[in-house]
N, C-alpha and C positions, 0 to 999 in steps of 0.2 A: 648610333642611338641605342640606348638601353632598350631591351625588349620589355616594354611596359605591360604587355598583356600577360607575361609570364607570372606576374604577381597579382593578377586579378584585382586591380584597384577600382575597376568600374563599379558603379552602383546599378542596381536593377531598377528599371523604370516601374516595374510591377509593384514595388514596395513604396513608391512615391505617393505622397498625399495628393499630388496633382492627378495621378491615375484614378484615385478614388473620386475626386471631384468631377473628372471627365465621365466616369461611369454614371454619376448622378445627373450630370447635364445631358447625357445621351438619352435619358428616360423622358425628357420633356418633349411635347409634340413640336416638331420643327416644321414650319411653313415658310417656304421661300416667298410666297405672295405677301405674307405678313412682314417678313424681314425687310423686304424692299419698301413696303408701304410705310414702315416706321422710320426709315433712314434714307433720305435722299442722297446722302454722300457715300452710301455703301460701296458702290462700284469703284469710287476713287480710293477709298481706304483699303479695299481688298484687291488691289492690283499692284504689280511691281514689275520693273524692267531690269534686265541685265544684258548689256550689249545689244544684239539684234533681236532679242527675245522679250516679248511683253506678255505677262501672265495676268489674266483676270480670274480670280477665284471667288468672286462675290456670289456666284450661283451655287456655292457649297452650303449645305445645311449647318451653318455655324454662325456664331456672333463673336464680338470682342472678348467675351468671357471665355469662350471655348478656345479662341486663338491664344489668349494669354496663358491659359493652363497648358496648352500644347507646347508653347514656347518654354514654359517653366519645366514641363516634363522633360524636354530635351536637355535643359540645363541640369536637371536633377540626375540624369543618367550620364552626365559628363560627355555630351556630344562633341564639344570642342576638343576634348582630349582624344576622343575616338577619331575625329577628322584628322587631327595632327598625326595620330598613329598611322592612319592609312597613307597619308601623303609623305611621311618621313620614313617609311619602310619598316615599321614594326610588324610583329608576327600577328596580323589580324586574322589570318586563316589558321585558326587554332587547331582544328582537327588534323590538318596536314602539316602543321608546324612550319609555316612559312609566311612571307609577306604576300601582299596582293598589289603589285606595282604597275598596274595598267596606267596610272597617272604618270609614271616615269617614262612611259613610251612617247609622251608628247612634251617632255621637258626640252627647253632649248639646249643647244649644244654647249653653251657656256655654263650651264648649271652643273652642280655637283650633288650627287646623292650616294652616300656610302652605306652599303648594306653588307655586313660581315666583311668589312675592310675592302670592299670592292666598289668602285665607282660605276654604278649601273648605267649612268647616263652615257659614259664613254662606250660601254658595250652596246647600248641601244643605237647610238649614232654610227658605230661601225657596221651594224646590221643594216641601218638605213642607207649607208653608202653602198652596200651590196645590192640592196633593192634598187637604188638608182642606177647602178651599173648594168644589172640584168634587164631592168625595164627599158632602159635606153637602147640597149642592143636589139631588143625585140621591136621597139617603136621605130628605130631608124633602119630596120631591114638588114642589119648585119648579122643577126642570129639566123642561121640557115639550118634547114632540115637535112635529113640523110641524103637527099638527092641534090642538095645545093640550092634549093628554092627558099625564098624568104618566108617567114611565118606570116600567115594571114589570120589565123584563129588561135585563141588561147582558151583552154578548158580548165577551170579551177575545180579540182576534185577535193571535196571536204564534206564535213557534216557538222551540224550544230553551229557554233560560232565561227568555225573555219569556212562555213558556207554562207550563213545568214548575214554576217557582218559585211564582207566584201560584196555580196549580192545586193544587199540593201543600199550600200553607199554608191556602188557603181550605177545602179539604176537611178538613184536620186540625182546623181551628178552627170548623167549621160550627155546633157547639153553642153557640158564642159569638155567633152571628148574632142581631141584634136588629132585622131589617128583613124585610119580605115581598118585597123585590126579589131576584129570582133572578139569580145570576151563572153564566155559561156560558163554556166555553173552546173555542176552535177553533185548530187548528195545522196539520192535514194539508192539503197543497196539492191533493189530488185532489177536495176539495169535499164528501166524504162527511159529515163532522161538521157543516159549515155547512148543507148541504142538509137533513139530519135536523132541525136546529133551526128553520130558516126555515119548514118545513112546519107548525110548531105555534105560532110566535110572531106577535105583532101588530106590523107595521112602524111603526105610529103610536106604539108605546110601547117600542120597542127601541133601546137605545143601544149603539154599538160603540166599543171602545177598540182602537186600532191601535198595537201595541207593537213597535217595531223600532228598534234603536240607529242603524242606517244609513238607515232608511226606504227601503231598496232591496231587501229580502229578497223574493225572488219568491214564496215560500210565503205570506207574510203579505199582500203586495199583491194577489195573485190572489184571495185570500179577501175582502179589503177591496173590490176592484172588484165582485165578485159581490154583496156586501152592499149596496153603493151602488145597483146596478141593481135589486135587490129593493125597496129603499126608494122609488126613483124611480117604479117601476111603479105603486105605490099612491099616491104623492104627486101624480102628474100627474092622477089621477082626482079628486083633491080640491083641485086648483088650487095644489098646493105647488110651489115652485121648487127647482131643484138647489141654489142657494146656501142656501136655508132648510133643506133636508135636511142638507147638509154641516154647517151651523152647529149644528143641533139634535140631530144623531144621531151625531156623531163626535168623539172625543177622540184626539189623537195624543201618543205618548210616544216621543221620539227625541233623539239628539244632533245631528240635522240639521234645523234649523228651516226652512231654505230648501226642502227637499224636502217637508216637511209642508205648507208654504204652497202650493207648486206643486200638490200633490195636492188641496188644497181645505180643509185643516184651518184653522179660524178661529184667529187668534193668541191669543185668550183661552182657547182650549181646547187649547193646546200645552203639554205638560209636558216639562221638560228632563232629558236624560241627559248624561253626560260621557264622553269617550273613555277615561277611567281607570276606568270601570265595565264589567267583563266581563259578558256576558249571563247566564252561569250564577251570577254573584254579585250579581245586580241586584234581587232581590225586595224588598230593603230600600229601594229608591229609589222613584221615581214608578211604576216597573213594578208596584209593590204596590198601585196604585190599586184594582184589583178586590178585594183583600183589605180595604182600608179601606172600600169601599162595603158589603161584606158584614158586617163585624164592627164598624165604626166606627173613627174615628181614635184615640180613647183606647186601644183594644185593640191597634190597629196599632202604636202607640208602645210598648206593653208588649212586643210582639214585638221591636222594635228594642232595647229596654232589656235583654231577655234575651240577645240577641246581644252587646251591648256588655259585659255582665257576663262572658261567655266570653272576649271580647277581653282584658279586664283579667286574667282568670285566666291566659290564654295568655302575656301579657306579664310577669306577676309571679311565678307559681308556680314553685317549684323543679322542674326537669325530672322528678325522681323522683315528683312529686306532680301533674304537669301532664297533664291528660287528653288534649289534642290531641297533645302531644309523645309520650306513651306510645302512643296509638293509631296515630300515624304511624310510630313506630319499630317497633312490632310488625308493621305492614303491610310495612315494608321487610325485616324478619327473615324473614317468611313468603315473600314474593315473590322477593327477591333471593338470600337465603341458603339457605332450605329449598326454594326453587323450587316453592312452592305457588302456582300461577298462575291460580287461580280463587277468587273471593270472592263470597259471597252475603249479602245484608242481609235479615233476617227479623223484621219488626215483628209482634209478637203484639198488634196493636191495629188494628182496621179503619179508624180515623181516619187512620192513617199509611199508607194503601194506596198513595199515590203517592210515598212516600219512597224506595223502591228505585229507581224510574225517575229521580227527581231526583238521587240519588247516583250512579247509573250515568253520567249526563251529567257531573256535577261531577267525578268521579274520572277517568273514561276520556278525556274531552275535555281535561282539565287535564294529566294525567300519562301519556297514551298517546304517549310520545315516545321516539325512538331516537337523539337527538343531545343533547349537553350545551349549556349556554348559550353556549359558545364555538364550537359547531358541530362538535365532535368526535364520531365514532361511539361509541356506548355498547356495551360488551361484557358487560353484566350485565342481568338482567331488571328491568324497571321495573313499570309498572302491570299488575295482574292483570285478567283478564276479570271484570267485575262484573255481577251481576244479583240479583234478589230478588223476593219476593212476601210477602203477609201470611202469617205463619207457619202458621196452621191450614190455609190453602189449599195452601201449599207442601208440607205433610205428605202431601197426596194427589196431588202433582204430581211433584216432583223429589227428595224426601227418600230415595227408593229409591236414587238415585245417591249421595247423601251418605253413607248408611249402608252400602251394599254394592257400590258401584261401584268402578272401578279408579282414579278420580281423587282426588287430595287437594284439598280445598276448605276454605278458612278461612271462618268464619261470624261475623256480628254478630247476636246476639239482642237485640232491643229490646222493652221492655214498660213499661207504666205500672203502678205499685203500687196507687194508689187510683183507683177509678172506681165510680160509682153509689152511693157510700157515703152520700150525702145524700138518696137517693131511697128512702124507706121502703117505698113501694108497689111497688118493683121488686126485691123480694128475689130473684126468679128471674134478673134481669139481673146482680145481684151474684154469684150462683152461676156464671153463664156466664163472668163476668170471672175468677173464681177458677179455673175450669176452664182458661181460656186461659193464665193464669199457670202453672198446673201443667204444661201441655203445654210451655210455653217452657222451664221448668227441666228437665223430663224429657228433652226432645229434646237439649238441650246435654249432659246427663249421659251419655246413650247414645252420642252422637257421640264423646264423650271416652273413655269406658271400654269401649264395645262390650259383649260378653257378660258381662264382669266386673261391669257395672252391675247386672245382675239375679241374679248368682250367690247373693247373700245374701237374696233375697226369697222368702218362702215361697210355695209353689204355682206357682212359675214354673220351668218346665223349661228348663235350659240345653241349647243345641244340641249334639248328639253328632257324632262323626266321620261318622256315617251320613247326617246331614241337614245338610250344609254350606250348603245354600241358606238356612238359618235363622241362619247365623253372622253376627255383627256384629263387624267388626274393631276399631272405635273409632279412637282417636288422630287424630280430626279436630279441629284447633284452633279454638277459638271464644272470643269475648269477649261478655259479657253486660252490656248497658246498661239499668239500671233508672231510670225517671223517676218521681219522687215522685207527680206528677200532671200530666197534659197541660194546659197553659195557654198563652196567648200567650207569656208570659215563658219558660217551660221549653222550648217549641218553638223559640224564638229561640236559646236556648243550645245546643240539640241541633244545629241547622243550622250555627251558627257553629263548633261542635266539629268537624264534618266538613270545613268549609271550611279550618280550620287544620290538620287532619290532612293534607289534600292538600298544603298548603304545606310541612309538615314532610317528607313523603315526597319532594317535589320538591327540597327543600334537600339532603337526603342524596344523592339521585340526580344533583344538579347539573343539573337541567333547568328550563325556564321553564314554569310551569303556567298562564300567563296568556294565551298565544296559542293558536290552533287552525288553523294553516295546513293541516293535514291534511284539512280539509273544503272547501277552496277550489277545488281542481282539478276535483273532481266537479261543482261548481256551474258552472264555466266550460265544461266539456265538455257539460253539459246544454243550454247555450245553442246550441252547434253542432249537437247532435243534434236539438233542437227545430226549428231552422231547416231542417235536412234533412228533417224529418218534414212540414213545411209546404210544401215545394217539390218539384217533380217531378225536379229534377236528381239524378243518382245520387250517393249519398253514398260517400265513400271513407274509412272508418274502419279497421275490421278485418273479416275475413270473417264473424265471428260477429255483430258489431253491424250490419253491412250487411244480412245475411240476416234478422235480427230486424226491422229497419226495413222491409224489403220485405214481410215477413209482415204487419206492422201496417198498412201502406198498402193491401195487398190486401183486408183485412177492414174498412177504414174507409169 
């Protein structure tokens, strides 16, 4: 495919007449109470389904006129062309001059996608074959440690997407696990996570996966070095050699095979990444090895299939029925036009406990930008601050701010409709699930309508003027996503939905969501500070940093 980005044919949404109309519409007073009172069919018209996902966005502060202008805004900046560019391997990552082909990671083996005369689908499936081979060796007990014992524990060492992706998916799908092998995750460079694990694990039966696209990330390699030292301390007592330990206890996943080999990873245990896979979009690749070990390769492929089904929906569905497009446009409406600059993700399902952290990275690292793809300064709000927590926990943590604080916050409520239904012996668990669903619906209702939500409920006293501290103002916008049932397939669809939401937002804002230059300078500065920390020479940074360094040295 020709590199359509090279010629900059896209139009800027900022110059569209629909942008100006949305600015005018945003200035009118929006009342969810009034919107629902005026339209009995609102919930029906502002809801849409795709596969196992049902989305109700009727509690957003918008109407048909806003939606129509948002859809026309998407058309005016040629969103269809941008979607095709993403899915067909064009150079959508303009600052790094490459494609962003995470969608190719879940294409079926029969598909073909040629990028620079190379069928990337064939490359992907060769890598997946390696993932299957290595994961099955571990799962079937044929992978042995240096003393000949089968592996019982796997530790994934990574950071960012190399940690959050597999951690989130493995946790969500743990009920699908069909092996006794435990999978653990280590990311923090201070060693706390690793130290806590090594105190309880057997070095003879522990396998490490080192996941790093560049294989130079200091967080990951510092943990890997400590892991190797821990293994060698035991291996030497049993006449094990360093080469034996490296071969039997380490798998590397990276785009840099030379650095993997230099570190000591055996060539047979190196899994390939590519430059066109961003870390936060990489769980579908060999980075998902930990997932495959825990739930098996057939279930891992169902995860990929679910994501691919959302890719097809994204590419084919009319924008008015397109979940990622609608979710992205609503986010733009809230952040850019209504200036709702905080967003929270609230899954009412403990299996999705790491989803808010995963989406925090996905959205803020992708869209936390202040210049356009052409390098021009942006004069409108882009990505909101995003955070979240399991809904029932969040109710006892920060819902106070959502209901009665001074900040406007948009919310995504996420819940699974069916759970425990096939477990006759656990009627009490089914009741707990129903209670969780009830809380999910109730909280979104109160956030939308405030005190008006309870005005028609018997035995509930509405706050009077004398007790304003009991007043709920409402009018907090939210979207509710209901999943028929949490499975590998539906989880894949959910994650891909948010990936594409990010791309829609970036397309409207005219930013590149696939680079992350904002994290690089701090890493470079850390090297200079670390050097100063290790040497007696006086550092000359700034008076605050110099003073803090001196304090650390005095106590070291």
